[in-house]
Structure formats: structure tokens, C-alpha cells
C-alpha positions in Angstrom: 144.0 117.8 211.3 145.8 121.0 212.4 149.7 121.5 212.9 149.5 124.9 214.4 151.2 123.7 217.6 154.2 122.1 215.7 154.6 125.2 213.0 154.3 127.7 216.0 157.0 126.0 217.9 159.5 125.5 214.9 158.9 129.0 213.9 159.6 130.8 217.0 162.6 128.4 217.8 164.0 129.3 214.4 163.7 133.1 215.2 165.6 132.4 218.8 162.4 132.8 220.5 162.5 129.9 222.9 159.1 128.1 222.6 158.0 124.6 224.2 156.1 122.0 222.2 153.9 120.1 224.2 151.6 117.4 222.5 150.4 114.0 223.6 153.3 112.4 221.6 156.0 114.7 222.2 157.4 117.1 224.7 160.3 119.4 223.7 161.0 122.0 226.6 163.5 124.6 225.4 165.5 126.3 228.1 164.4 129.7 228.8 161.1 129.4 227.2 158.3 131.6 227.9 156.3 130.7 225.0 154.5 127.2 224.6 152.8 125.3 221.5 150.2 122.7 222.8 147.7 120.5 221.5 144.4 121.1 222.9 144.1 118.1 225.1 147.7 119.2 226.7 146.7 122.8 227.4 147.0 123.7 231.1 143.6 125.1 231.8 144.5 126.1 235.4 147.0 128.6 234.6 146.4 132.2 233.5 147.9 133.6 230.3 148.6 137.0 229.1 147.7 135.8 225.7 146.4 132.9 223.9 145.8 131.8 220.4 143.5 128.9 220.1 143.3 127.3 216.4 139.9 126.2 215.2 138.0 127.4 218.5 138.5 124.0 220.2 138.7 125.0 223.5 138.7 128.1 226.0 141.6 129.0 228.4 142.2 131.8 231.1 144.1 134.7 229.5 144.0 138.4 229.6 144.0 138.5 225.8 142.3 135.7 223.8 142.6 135.2 220.0 140.0 132.6 218.5 141.0 131.4 214.9 138.2 129.8 213.2 135.5 129.8 210.5 133.8 133.3 210.5 130.3 131.5 210.8 131.2 131.0 214.5 131.5 134.8 215.1 128.0 135.6 215.9 128.0 132.8 218.8 131.2 133.9 220.2 129.9 137.4 220.2 126.9 136.4 222.1 128.6 134.5 224.8 131.1 137.3 225.4 128.2 139.6 225.8 126.9 137.6 228.5 130.5 137.7 230.0 131.2 141.2 229.6 134.3 140.6 227.7 135.4 143.1 224.9 135.2 141.5 221.5 137.1 142.7 218.4 136.7 140.5 215.2 139.4 140.6 212.5 139.5 138.7 209.4 142.7 137.9 207.6 143.3 136.8 204.1 144.9 132.9 203.7 148.5 133.5 202.4 149.1 130.2 201.1 146.8 127.9 199.0 144.7 125.2 200.9 145.6 122.0 199.3 143.7 118.7 200.4 146.0 115.6 201.6 146.2 112.7 199.3 
């Protein structure tokens, strides 16, 4: 299971960028936060966002700019969907900066 939401909130708050953490088990609201790190089931899909980053392409959300993070094999499908909707697609590939280690 990805813990992107927890890592994002921890890193942003450590860098003095207030970020709420909202999961099915936790709700840590930080005073003055304009950023949210949430698990997919807790995402507010009725709100429009300026920018959203979705780990593992598990859902969609209304945003002016949307970053979908996932397996490159999903790129053709995402491009096909966004061609139909008329949205602009920019594909970027990133090198993993830390080793992927399976849990025991």
C-alpha cells in the first residue's frame, strides 16, 4: 500500500508549508493549511482544485492541472481518454531516486 499521503504531509509540514492529513483513520488539520494529503477514499471529489497529484492513478478529481502517477503502461489509455475530452496531455518520466524494497 502506498503511503504517499503520509509522506507528503510530513515533508510539507517539516518545510513549514502547512498541509492537512486526512485518511480513513486520521484527520490532522493544520492551521493555515492550503494543501491536503488524503487517501483516495477521503478525497473531496465535489471541489475544484488548482492542482492535484494522484498516486497510482486510482481515481480522478476536478483540477485545473492534474498529475497522474503510475505505471507507464497506462499512458496510452490515459492519452485516449484525454483526447476524447479535449484535454492537453504532457507525459513525463522520472527516475526512481530510492530503491524499491519489498516488505518482509
